[in-house]
Backbone as XML, in Angstrom:
<?xml version="1.0"?>
<chain id="A" units="angstrom">
  <residue number="1" name="MET">
    <atom name="N" x="0.643" y="-1.044" z="-0.285"/>
    <atom name="CA" x="0.063" y="0.390" z="0.182"/>
    <atom name="C" x="0.568" y="1.364" z="0.170"/>
  </residue>
  <residue number="2" name="PRO">
    <atom name="N" x="0.279" y="1.800" z="-0.436"/>
    <atom name="CA" x="1.357" y="3.962" z="-0.555"/>
    <atom name="C" x="1.225" y="3.678" z="0.492"/>
  </residue>
  <residue number="3" name="SER">
    <atom name="N" x="2.465" y="4.962" z="0.886"/>
    <atom name="CA" x="2.318" y="5.291" z="1.998"/>
    <atom name="C" x="1.555" y="6.786" z="2.494"/>
  </residue>
  <residue number="4" name="GLU">
    <atom name="N" x="1.206" y="7.007" z="1.319"/>
    <atom name="CA" x="0.119" y="7.851" z="1.630"/>
    <atom name="C" x="-1.360" y="7.561" z="1.256"/>
  </residue>
  <residue number="5" name="GLY">
    <atom name="N" x="-1.095" y="6.385" z="1.619"/>
    <atom name="CA" x="-2.971" y="5.574" z="2.109"/>
    <atom name="C" x="-3.616" y="5.014" z="0.630"/>
  </residue>
  <residue number="6" name="ILE">
    <atom name="N" x="-4.743" y="4.813" z="0.687"/>
    <atom name="CA" x="-5.817" y="4.774" z="-0.808"/>
    <atom name="C" x="-6.751" y="5.503" z="-0.900"/>
  </residue>
  <residue number="7" name="GLU">
    <atom name="N" x="-7.613" y="5.788" z="-1.583"/>
    <atom name="CA" x="-8.781" y="6.744" z="-1.356"/>
    <atom name="C" x="-10.387" y="5.295" z="-1.591"/>
  </residue>
  <residue number="8" name="LEU">
    <atom name="N" x="-10.645" y="5.300" z="-0.453"/>
    <atom name="CA" x="-11.847" y="4.154" z="-0.946"/>
    <atom name="C" x="-12.922" y="4.771" z="-0.797"/>
  </residue>
  <residue number="9" name="SER">
    <atom name="N" x="-13.720" y="4.233" z="-1.772"/>
    <atom name="CA" x="-14.968" y="4.472" z="-2.120"/>
    <atom name="C" x="-15.946" y="4.985" z="-1.057"/>
  </residue>
  <residue number="10" name="PRO">
    <atom name="N" x="-16.829" y="5.783" z="-1.127"/>
    <atom name="CA" x="-17.799" y="6.033" z="-0.271"/>
    <atom name="C" x="-18.883" y="5.155" z="0.175"/>
  </residue>
  <residue number="11" name="ASP">
    <atom name="N" x="-19.290" y="4.784" z="1.181"/>
    <atom name="CA" x="-19.852" y="3.797" z="1.163"/>
    <atom name="C" x="-21.745" y="4.187" z="0.207"/>
  </residue>
  <residue number="12" name="GLY">
    <atom name="N" x="-21.851" y="4.990" z="0.363"/>
    <atom name="CA" x="-23.541" y="5.087" z="-0.876"/>
    <atom name="C" x="-22.918" y="4.349" z="-2.102"/>
  </residue>
  <residue number="13" name="LYS">
    <atom name="N" x="-21.607" y="4.280" z="-2.864"/>
    <atom name="CA" x="-20.785" y="3.785" z="-3.974"/>
    <atom name="C" x="-20.898" y="2.258" z="-3.837"/>
  </residue>
  <residue number="14" name="LEU">
    <atom name="N" x="-21.158" y="1.101" z="-2.650"/>
    <atom name="CA" x="-20.998" y="-0.023" z="-1.927"/>
    <atom name="C" x="-22.475" y="-0.413" z="-2.210"/>
  </residue>
  <residue number="15" name="LEU">
    <atom name="N" x="-22.060" y="-1.907" z="-2.579"/>
    <atom name="CA" x="-23.754" y="-2.352" z="-2.029"/>
    <atom name="C" x="-23.983" y="-2.959" z="-0.790"/>
  </residue>
  <residue number="16" name="THR">
    <atom name="N" x="-24.421" y="-2.621" z="-0.067"/>
    <atom name="CA" x="-24.751" y="-3.294" z="1.120"/>
    <atom name="C" x="-24.894" y="-4.630" z="1.180"/>
  </residue>
  <residue number="17" name="ASN">
    <atom name="N" x="-24.886" y="-5.023" z="2.143"/>
    <atom name="CA" x="-24.900" y="-6.059" z="2.514"/>
    <atom name="C" x="-26.286" y="-7.138" z="2.110"/>
  </residue>
  <residue number="18" name="ASP">
    <atom name="N" x="-27.319" y="-6.574" z="2.352"/>
    <atom name="CA" x="-28.493" y="-6.708" z="1.946"/>
    <atom name="C" x="-28.921" y="-7.382" z="0.423"/>
  </residue>
  <residue number="19" name="GLU">
    <atom name="N" x="-28.511" y="-6.048" z="-0.324"/>
    <atom name="CA" x="-28.197" y="-6.034" z="-1.754"/>
    <atom name="C" x="-27.409" y="-6.336" z="-1.800"/>
  </residue>
  <residue number="20" name="ILE">
    <atom name="N" x="-26.435" y="-7.277" z="-2.061"/>
    <atom name="CA" x="-25.943" y="-8.801" z="-1.991"/>
    <atom name="C" x="-26.685" y="-10.028" z="-2.154"/>
  </residue>
  <residue number="21" name="LEU">
    <atom name="N" x="-27.090" y="-9.972" z="-1.111"/>
    <atom name="CA" x="-27.423" y="-11.124" z="-0.710"/>
    <atom name="C" x="-29.037" y="-11.435" z="-2.005"/>
  </residue>
  <residue number="22" name="ARG">
    <atom name="N" x="-29.719" y="-10.126" z="-1.498"/>
    <atom name="CA" x="-30.717" y="-9.899" z="-3.354"/>
    <atom name="C" x="-29.689" y="-10.259" z="-4.143"/>
  </residue>
  <residue number="23" name="LEU">
    <atom name="N" x="-28.975" y="-10.066" z="-4.708"/>
    <atom name="CA" x="-28.580" y="-10.757" z="-6.690"/>
    <atom name="C" x="-28.472" y="-11.815" z="-6.178"/>
  </residue>
  <residue number="24" name="ALA">
    <atom name="N" x="-27.403" y="-12.341" z="-5.034"/>
    <atom name="CA" x="-27.771" y="-13.473" z="-4.647"/>
    <atom name="C" x="-28.565" y="-14.436" z="-4.857"/>
  </residue>
  <residue number="25" name="THR">
    <atom name="N" x="-29.542" y="-14.307" z="-4.821"/>
    <atom name="CA" x="-30.424" y="-14.494" z="-5.013"/>
    <atom name="C" x="-31.513" y="-15.228" z="-6.129"/>
  </residue>
  <residue number="26" name="LEU">
    <atom name="N" x="-31.645" y="-13.831" z="-6.585"/>
    <atom name="CA" x="-31.927" y="-13.840" z="-7.996"/>
    <atom name="C" x="-31.163" y="-14.111" z="-9.160"/>
  </residue>
  <residue number="27" name="PHE">
    <atom name="N" x="-29.544" y="-14.031" z="-8.996"/>
    <atom name="CA" x="-28.857" y="-15.253" z="-9.318"/>
    <atom name="C" x="-28.619" y="-16.827" z="-9.324"/>
  </residue>
  <residue number="28" name="VAL">
    <atom name="N" x="-29.224" y="-17.168" z="-7.916"/>
    <atom name="CA" x="-29.383" y="-18.101" z="-7.936"/>
    <atom name="C" x="-30.607" y="-18.909" z="-8.337"/>
  </residue>
  <residue number="29" name="LYS">
    <atom name="N" x="-31.976" y="-18.282" z="-8.873"/>
    <atom name="CA" x="-33.092" y="-18.405" z="-8.845"/>
    <atom name="C" x="-33.006" y="-18.394" z="-10.501"/>
  </residue>
  <residue number="30" name="SER">
    <atom name="N" x="-32.032" y="-18.347" z="-11.111"/>
    <atom name="CA" x="-31.813" y="-17.808" z="-12.862"/>
    <atom name="C" x="-30.956" y="-19.010" z="-13.116"/>
  </residue>
  <residue number="31" name="GLY">
    <atom name="N" x="-30.367" y="-19.994" z="-12.636"/>
    <atom name="CA" x="-29.640" y="-20.995" z="-12.567"/>
    <atom name="C" x="-28.026" y="-20.946" z="-12.100"/>
  </residue>
  <residue number="32" name="VAL">
    <atom name="N" x="-27.589" y="-19.755" z="-11.216"/>
    <atom name="CA" x="-26.293" y="-19.389" z="-11.757"/>
    <atom name="C" x="-25.902" y="-20.590" z="-10.669"/>
  </residue>
  <residue number="33" name="THR">
    <atom name="N" x="-24.373" y="-21.120" z="-10.217"/>
    <atom name="CA" x="-23.982" y="-22.526" z="-9.363"/>
    <atom name="C" x="-23.010" y="-22.074" z="-8.435"/>
  </residue>
  <residue number="34" name="LYS">
    <atom name="N" x="-22.493" y="-20.519" z="-8.656"/>
    <atom name="CA" x="-20.994" y="-20.181" z="-8.574"/>
    <atom name="C" x="-21.054" y="-19.003" z="-7.839"/>
  </residue>
  <residue number="35" name="ILE">
    <atom name="N" x="-21.289" y="-18.554" z="-7.017"/>
    <atom name="CA" x="-21.199" y="-16.972" z="-6.727"/>
    <atom name="C" x="-19.240" y="-16.496" z="-6.275"/>
  </residue>
  <residue number="36" name="ARG">
    <atom name="N" x="-19.132" y="-16.086" z="-6.505"/>
    <atom name="CA" x="-17.572" y="-14.873" z="-6.231"/>
    <atom name="C" x="-17.497" y="-14.007" z="-6.028"/>
  </residue>
  <residue number="37" name="LEU">
    <atom name="N" x="-16.981" y="-13.346" z="-4.364"/>
    <atom name="CA" x="-16.949" y="-12.639" z="-3.921"/>
    <atom name="C" x="-15.533" y="-11.541" z="-4.470"/>
  </residue>
  <residue number="38" name="THR">
    <atom name="N" x="-15.614" y="-10.669" z="-4.850"/>
    <atom name="CA" x="-13.917" y="-10.197" z="-4.971"/>
    <atom name="C" x="-14.446" y="-8.418" z="-5.318"/>
  </residue>
  <residue number="39" name="GLY">
    <atom name="N" x="-12.814" y="-8.471" z="-5.358"/>
    <atom name="CA" x="-12.892" y="-6.400" z="-5.561"/>
    <atom name="C" x="-12.340" y="-6.446" z="-4.085"/>
  </residue>
  <residue number="40" name="GLY">
    <atom name="N" x="-11.178" y="-5.936" z="-4.141"/>
    <atom name="CA" x="-10.510" y="-5.120" z="-2.878"/>
    <atom name="C" x="-9.617" y="-6.709" z="-1.681"/>
  </residue>
  <residue number="41" name="GLU">
    <atom name="N" x="-10.752" y="-6.370" z="-0.778"/>
    <atom name="CA" x="-10.561" y="-7.851" z="0.228"/>
    <atom name="C" x="-11.595" y="-8.042" z="0.549"/>
  </residue>
  <residue number="42" name="PRO">
    <atom name="N" x="-12.630" y="-8.345" z="-0.052"/>
    <atom name="CA" x="-13.916" y="-8.484" z="0.364"/>
    <atom name="C" x="-13.767" y="-9.441" z="1.696"/>
  </residue>
  <residue number="43" name="THR">
    <atom name="N" x="-12.684" y="-10.243" z="1.903"/>
    <atom name="CA" x="-12.962" y="-11.086" z="3.273"/>
    <atom name="C" x="-12.991" y="-10.153" z="5.020"/>
  </residue>
  <residue number="44" name="VAL">
    <atom name="N" x="-12.669" y="-8.631" z="4.732"/>
    <atom name="CA" x="-12.313" y="-8.226" z="5.700"/>
    <atom name="C" x="-13.546" y="-7.097" z="5.384"/>
  </residue>
  <residue number="45" name="ARG">
    <atom name="N" x="-14.762" y="-7.079" z="4.505"/>
    <atom name="CA" x="-15.767" y="-6.870" z="4.603"/>
    <atom name="C" x="-16.086" y="-6.813" z="6.225"/>
  </residue>
  <residue number="46" name="LYS">
    <atom name="N" x="-16.992" y="-6.058" z="6.816"/>
    <atom name="CA" x="-18.278" y="-6.177" z="7.443"/>
    <atom name="C" x="-19.542" y="-7.105" z="7.573"/>
  </residue>
  <residue number="47" name="GLY">
    <atom name="N" x="-19.568" y="-7.989" z="8.017"/>
    <atom name="CA" x="-21.026" y="-9.013" z="7.729"/>
    <atom name="C" x="-20.538" y="-10.193" z="6.448"/>
  </residue>
  <residue number="48" name="ILE">
    <atom name="N" x="-19.498" y="-10.592" z="6.644"/>
    <atom name="CA" x="-19.427" y="-11.216" z="4.962"/>
    <atom name="C" x="-19.949" y="-12.487" z="5.648"/>
  </residue>
  <residue number="49" name="SER">
    <atom name="N" x="-19.093" y="-12.928" z="6.857"/>
    <atom name="CA" x="-19.310" y="-14.266" z="7.844"/>
    <atom name="C" x="-20.624" y="-14.709" z="7.667"/>
  </residue>
  <residue number="50" name="ASP">
    <atom name="N" x="-21.749" y="-13.631" z="7.655"/>
    <atom name="CA" x="-23.354" y="-13.324" z="7.253"/>
    <atom name="C" x="-23.603" y="-13.098" z="5.780"/>
  </residue>
  <residue number="51" name="ILE">
    <atom name="N" x="-23.104" y="-12.794" z="4.858"/>
    <atom name="CA" x="-23.399" y="-13.172" z="3.229"/>
    <atom name="C" x="-22.901" y="-14.462" z="2.881"/>
  </residue>
  <residue number="52" name="ILE">
    <atom name="N" x="-21.334" y="-15.000" z="3.359"/>
    <atom name="CA" x="-21.508" y="-16.502" z="2.976"/>
    <atom name="C" x="-21.843" y="-17.555" z="3.730"/>
  </residue>
  <residue number="53" name="GLY">
    <atom name="N" x="-22.739" y="-17.302" z="4.437"/>
    <atom name="CA" x="-23.585" y="-17.605" z="5.249"/>
    <atom name="C" x="-24.911" y="-18.366" z="4.573"/>
  </residue>
  <residue number="54" name="MET">
    <atom name="N" x="-25.482" y="-17.239" z="4.637"/>
    <atom name="CA" x="-26.754" y="-17.112" z="3.266"/>
    <atom name="C" x="-26.415" y="-17.442" z="1.938"/>
  </residue>
  <residue number="55" name="SER">
    <atom name="N" x="-24.950" y="-17.491" z="1.863"/>
    <atom name="CA" x="-25.801" y="-17.074" z="-0.221"/>
    <atom name="C" x="-25.131" y="-19.078" z="0.197"/>
  </residue>
  <residue number="56" name="TYR">
    <atom name="N" x="-24.757" y="-19.476" z="1.954"/>
    <atom name="CA" x="-24.466" y="-21.373" z="0.934"/>
    <atom name="C" x="-26.076" y="-21.872" z="1.293"/>
  </residue>
  <residue number="57" name="PHE">
    <atom name="N" x="-26.647" y="-21.576" z="2.191"/>
    <atom name="CA" x="-27.923" y="-21.733" z="1.819"/>
    <atom name="C" x="-28.951" y="-21.408" z="0.500"/>
  </residue>
  <residue number="58" name="PHE">
    <atom name="N" x="-28.381" y="-19.990" z="-0.141"/>
    <atom name="CA" x="-29.172" y="-19.974" z="-1.114"/>
    <atom name="C" x="-28.659" y="-21.045" z="-2.338"/>
  </residue>
  <residue number="59" name="LEU">
    <atom name="N" x="-27.281" y="-21.385" z="-2.335"/>
    <atom name="CA" x="-27.223" y="-22.220" z="-3.140"/>
    <atom name="C" x="-27.460" y="-24.257" z="-3.162"/>
  </residue>
  <residue number="60" name="PHE">
    <atom name="N" x="-27.318" y="-24.392" z="-1.915"/>
    <atom name="CA" x="-27.076" y="-25.555" z="-1.652"/>
    <atom name="C" x="-28.990" y="-26.316" z="-1.047"/>
  </residue>
  <residue number="61" name="ASP">
    <atom name="N" x="-28.820" y="-25.442" z="0.023"/>
    <atom name="CA" x="-30.344" y="-25.770" z="0.746"/>
    <atom name="C" x="-31.971" y="-24.741" z="-0.066"/>
  </residue>
  <residue number="62" name="ASN">
    <atom name="N" x="-31.682" y="-23.385" z="-0.866"/>
    <atom name="CA" x="-32.457" y="-23.169" z="-1.037"/>
    <atom name="C" x="-33.184" y="-22.693" z="-0.100"/>
  </residue>
  <residue number="63" name="THR">
    <atom name="N" x="-33.237" y="-22.779" z="1.851"/>
    <atom name="CA" x="-34.005" y="-22.615" z="2.648"/>
    <atom name="C" x="-33.132" y="-21.487" z="3.385"/>
  </residue>
  <residue number="64" name="PRO">
    <atom name="N" x="-32.292" y="-19.896" z="3.582"/>
    <atom name="CA" x="-32.141" y="-19.819" z="3.838"/>
    <atom name="C" x="-32.862" y="-19.249" z="5.305"/>
  </residue>
  <residue number="65" name="SER">
    <atom name="N" x="-32.279" y="-18.792" z="6.193"/>
    <atom name="CA" x="-32.135" y="-18.533" z="7.942"/>
    <atom name="C" x="-32.036" y="-17.579" z="8.133"/>
  </residue>
  <residue number="66" name="PRO">
    <atom name="N" x="-32.164" y="-16.951" z="9.386"/>
    <atom name="CA" x="-31.436" y="-15.376" z="9.857"/>
    <atom name="C" x="-30.405" y="-16.071" z="10.525"/>
  </residue>
  <residue number="67" name="PRO">
    <atom name="N" x="-29.351" y="-15.519" z="10.238"/>
    <atom name="CA" x="-27.861" y="-15.091" z="10.524"/>
    <atom name="C" x="-27.887" y="-15.696" z="12.346"/>
  </residue>
  <residue number="68" name="ALA">
    <atom name="N" x="-27.034" y="-16.074" z="12.888"/>
    <atom name="CA" x="-27.515" y="-16.401" z="14.194"/>
    <atom name="C" x="-26.408" y="-15.004" z="15.268"/>
  </residue>
</chain>
């Protein structure tokens, strides 16, 4: 990372966790069987464990339950 840092995207330009899950649901209903979370460092995103957990249910179980 440059010593002067980097410019981060404002929150209003990023998808919310709910928006990501909504898109995942629509993709699965359209026949998508793989979803990749990419761009920057998605694994340091707040709520990533909820997104992954819910995505698992959409892809394999199709009966999502709320995160614990």
